C-alpha positions in Angstrom: 3.9 -15.0 -32.8 2.4 -12.6 -30.6 2.8 -15.2 -27.7 6.4 -15.6 -28.6 6.7 -11.8 -28.4 5.1 -11.6 -25.2 7.7 -14.2 -23.8 10.6 -12.5 -25.2 9.4 -9.2 -23.6 9.3 -10.9 -19.9 12.3 -12.1 -20.4 14.0 -8.6 -21.4 12.0 -6.7 -19.2 13.0 -8.6 -15.7 16.2 -7.2 -14.6 18.6 -5.9 -12.0 15.7 -6.9 -9.2 13.2 -4.5 -10.8 10.0 -6.3 -11.4 8.3 -5.1 -14.9 5.0 -6.8 -15.8 4.6 -7.1 -19.4 1.0 -8.5 -19.4 -2.3 -7.0 -19.7 -3.5 -3.7 -19.2 -1.0 -1.3 -17.9 1.7 -1.8 -20.7 2.8 1.3 -22.1 -0.3 3.6 -23.4 -2.9 2.2 -21.1 -4.7 5.0 -19.7 -1.8 7.6 -20.6 0.6 5.6 -18.2 4.2 4.3 -19.5 7.6 3.3 -17.9 10.0 6.1 -18.0 7.3 8.9 -18.6 9.6 11.6 -17.7 12.6 10.8 -19.8 11.9 13.7 -22.2 10.1 16.5 -19.9 12.0 15.8 -16.8 14.4 13.0 -17.3 16.3 13.0 -13.7 12.7 13.4 -11.9 13.1 9.4 -10.4 16.4 10.0 -9.3 15.6 13.5 -7.7 12.7 11.7 -5.9 14.1 8.6 -4.6 17.0 10.9 -3.3 14.6 13.2 -1.5 12.7 10.1 0.0 16.0 8.5 1.0 16.8 11.6 3.2 13.6 12.2 4.9 13.5 8.3 5.9 16.9 8.6 7.1 15.4 11.1 9.5 12.6 8.5 10.6 12.2 5.0 8.8 8.9 4.3 10.2 7.5 6.8 7.3 8.3 4.2 5.1 5.5 1.9 5.7 3.5 5.1 6.1 4.3 6.1 2.6 3.5 2.7 1.2 0.0 2.8 3.0 -0.9 6.1 2.0 -0.3 5.2 -1.7 -3.2 2.2 -1.2 -5.5 4.8 0.8 -5.0 7.2 -2.2 -5.7 4.6 -5.0 -8.6 3.1 -3.4 -10.6 6.4 -3.1 -11.3 8.5 -6.3 -8.3 6.7 -7.8 -4.4 7.1 -8.0 -4.8 11.1 -8.1 -3.1 12.4 -4.9 -6.6 13.1 -3.3 -5.4 11.9 0.0 -2.9 14.8 0.2 -5.2 17.4 0.1 -5.8 19.6 3.1 -9.1 21.2 4.4 -12.2 20.4 6.2 -13.5 17.0 5.3 -10.9 16.0 3.3 -9.6 12.5 2.9 -7.0 13.3 5.4 -9.4 14.3 8.0 -11.3 10.7 8.0 -11.1 8.4 10.9 -9.6 5.6 8.9 -7.0 8.0 7.9 -6.1 9.4 11.2 -3.0 7.5 11.6 -1.7 8.0 8.0 2.1 9.2 8.4 5.0 10.4 5.8 3.3 13.5 4.1 6.5 15.3 4.7 8.0 12.7 2.8 5.8 13.6 -0.4 6.5 17.2 0.3 10.2 17.0 0.3 10.1 14.8 -3.0 7.7 17.6 -4.3 9.7 20.5 -3.5 13.0 18.6 -5.0 11.5 18.0 -8.3 10.0 21.3 -8.6 13.4 22.9 -8.4 14.6 21.1 -11.6 11.2 20.8 -13.5 8.4 22.8 -12.2 4.6 22.3 -13.0 5.8 18.8 -14.6 5.7 16.0 -12.3 2.4 15.2 -10.7 1.6 14.5 -6.9 -0.1 11.6 -7.8 3.3 10.0 -9.8 5.4 11.5 -6.9 3.5 9.3 -4.3 3.7 6.3 -6.5 7.3 6.6 -7.0 7.8 7.3 -3.5 5.9 4.2 -2.5 8.4 2.1 -4.1 11.5 3.6 -3.0 10.1 3.6 0.4 9.6 -0.2 0.0 13.3 -0.8 -1.4 14.4 1.4 1.8 13.0 -1.3 4.0 15.0 -4.1 2.0 12.0 -4.7 -0.2 12.7 -5.3 -4.3 12.1 -2.5 -6.6 9.6 -2.1 -9.4 9.4 -0.2 -12.5 6.8 2.6 -11.9 4.7 3.8 -14.6 4.2 7.7 -14.8 1.5 9.9 -16.3 -1.5 10.2 -13.6 -3.0 13.7 -12.8 -3.8 15.3 -9.7 -7.3 15.2 -8.7 -9.2 17.9 -7.1 -12.0 16.1 -5.3 -11.2 14.9 -1.5 -14.2 13.7 1.0 -13.8 12.1 4.1 -17.0 10.5 3.8 -15.6 8.5 0.6 -12.5 7.4 2.3 -14.7 6.0 5.1 -16.9 4.3 2.8 -14.3 3.0 0.2 -11.5 1.9 2.5 -11.7 -2.1 3.1 -12.0 -2.0 7.2 -9.8 -4.5 9.5 -13.2 -6.5 10.2 -13.7 -7.5 6.5 -13.8 -11.3 5.7 -12.3 -12.7 2.2 -15.6 -12.3 0.5 -15.5 -8.4 1.0 -12.2 -8.0 0.4 -12.7 -9.8 -2.9 -15.6 -7.7 -3.8 -13.9 -4.4 -2.7 -10.5 -5.2 -4.7 -12.5 -6.3 -7.7 -14.4 -3.0 -7.8 -11.1 -2.0 -8.8 -10.2 -4.4 -11.2 -7.7 -6.2 -9.1 -7.9 -9.9 -8.4 -8.2 -12.1 -5.5 -4.7 -13.0 -5.8 -3.3 -9.4 -6.1 -5.4 -8.9 -3.0 -3.5 -11.1 -0.9 -0.3 -9.9 -2.5 -0.9 -6.4 -1.7 -2.2 -7.5 1.8 1.7 -8.6 2.5 2.8 -5.0 2.8 1.3 -5.5 6.3 4.7 -7.2 7.1 5.6 -3.4 7.9 2.5 -2.5 9.2 1.3 -1.8 12.8 -2.2 -2.0 14.6 -4.0 -0.4 17.3 -6.1 -1.8 20.1 -9.2 0.0 18.9 -8.8 -2.0 15.5 -8.7 -5.5 16.7 -9.9 -5.3 20.2 -13.7 -6.7 19.3 -11.8 -10.1 18.6 -10.3 -10.5 22.1 -13.6 -9.6 24.1 -17.2 -10.5 23.6 -16.2 -11.8 20.0 -19.9 -13.3 19.5 -22.5 -15.0 21.3 -20.6 -18.6 21.0 -16.7 -17.4 21.7 -15.6 -14.7 24.0 -12.1 -14.5 21.8 -12.1 -15.1 18.4 -11.3 -19.1 18.1 -9.1 -18.0 14.9 -6.6 -16.6 16.8 -3.7 -18.6 18.4 -4.4 -18.8 22.1 -1.1 -17.7 23.5 -1.3 -14.9 21.2 -4.5 -14.0 21.9 -3.5 -13.9 25.8 -0.5 -11.6 24.9 -2.8 -9.2 23.1 -4.9 -9.2 25.9 -2.1 -8.0 28.0 -1.1 -5.4 25.7 -4.9 -4.1 25.3 -6.9 -4.8 28.4 -10.6 -5.0 27.7 -11.6 -1.5 29.4 -8.6 0.4 29.6 -6.6 0.1 26.4 -4.5 2.6 25.0 -5.2 3.7 21.2 -1.8 5.0 20.7 0.1 1.7 21.4 1.7 0.3 18.0 1.3 -3.8 17.9 3.6 -5.2 14.7 1.5 -7.3 12.2 4.8 -9.2 11.5 5.3 -11.3 14.6 8.3 -13.0 13.1 10.7 -10.1 12.5 8.6 -7.2 14.6 11.4 -4.5 14.4 10.6 -0.8 14.9 10.2 0.2 11.1 9.6 -3.3 9.9 11.5 -5.4 7.3 9.6 -6.2 4.1 9.9 -9.6 3.4 7.3 -12.9 3.4 7.1 -13.6 7.1 3.7 -11.9 7.3 2.4 -14.9 5.4 4.1 -17.1 8.2 2.3 -15.1 10.8 -1.0 -16.1 9.3 -0.2 -19.7 9.0 0.6 -19.6 13.0 -3.0 -17.8 13.3 -1.4 -14.9 14.5 -3.1 -12.3 12.1 -3.6 -9.2 13.8 -6.9 -8.0 11.9 -9.8 -10.5 10.7 -9.0 -9.2 7.3 -5.6 -10.7 7.4 -6.2 -14.1 9.2 -9.1 -14.8 6.9 -6.7 -14.6 3.9 -5.3 -18.0 5.3 -8.5 -19.3 7.1 -10.4 -19.1 3.7 -9.8 -22.0 1.3 -10.4 -19.5 -1.6 -7.0 -17.7 -0.7 -5.2 -19.9 1.3 -2.8 -21.5 -1.4 -1.8 -18.2 -2.5 -1.0 -17.2 1.1 1.1 -20.7 1.1 2.5 -19.9 -2.0 3.9 -16.3 -0.9 5.9 -17.8 2.0 8.6 -18.0 -0.6 10.1 -14.4 -0.4 11.6 -14.0 -3.7 8.2 -15.2 -5.0 6.4 -12.6 -3.1 8.6 -9.8 -3.8 8.2 -10.3 -7.5 4.4 -10.5 -7.4 4.1 -7.6 -5.0 6.0 -5.5 -7.7 3.5 -6.6 -10.4 0.4 -5.9 -8.1 1.6 -2.5 -7.1 2.0 -1.8 -10.7 -1.7 -3.0 -11.2 -3.1 -0.9 -8.1 -1.2 2.2 -9.5 -3.6 2.2 -12.8 -6.7 2.3 -10.6 -9.0 5.0 -11.5 -6.3 7.4 -13.0 -7.1 10.6 -14.5 -5.2 11.4 -17.4 -6.8 15.0 -17.6 -6.4 17.3 -14.6 -3.6 19.3 -12.8 -0.2 19.1 -12.0 -0.2 20.5 -8.5 2.2 23.1 -7.4 1.7 21.9 -3.7 0.7 18.8 -3.0 -1.8 19.5 -0.1 -3.6 21.9 -2.1 -5.5 22.3 -5.5 -3.9 25.2 -7.9 -5.8 28.4 -7.8 
């Protein structure tokens, strides 16, 4: 009977292109999170946040990918608690790994808008989760139902960000371990990596693959030779520019990116920019997942489910609702 009820829920909760995961931890009540969390306390919260996000992204659509990345960087350090938004010396914002994060003004605008209608009600952590979803949609991705109920953290350390965020040199075993420590599966890791379809990389993050790779190979042999030559032209060995942006999706490289499954085709063609990208296809443990996600419809559905799971990492149900997302309440 319980199994039948679960199947009925799956049918009922997938609608209008919005993905709702009816299975496992994270259903209504899990660590205080639930869908439509603000329906009583601030019924227009999601609508107001979405409008503010859209207005900011209309000024600079490249910030959409930045907000999505910011949500990941937040959840992997101290949990999904908006600690990445805090200003101050030695906060996560100041970490080298976060130096290229962009889109803080999107979150600030959304917070200001929701504070006007419901002061002190909606957390910055929830705003970041909603904004990540809305930013994905602005890049032609599929929406998913975002749970609310997170509280804002009060601790933010650059050292924690440097220690906890997986670097571009990671291979599959290290990635699996990093995600598993946060309750996320290898499949979810591959799915979430698909957000790189709207990502960019900088020379200093992958130049070690191009020159003096190891004692056997000067250049990483897993890189398509023609692509390696192209990257070397962009990033000369001793004179590369760290401000140059290299698109991670070589199939549809646009200025802001298009959220679709071509990232995985890039991996099939051995044009993954980082080791952490290309190893997903080269490793037999994850290749089948990569191949399955070449189907864009499947990717969009699985991405929404994986984002719901990531949004539950390290959630705080006791804490602050910051008045200003960049500062702990006095």
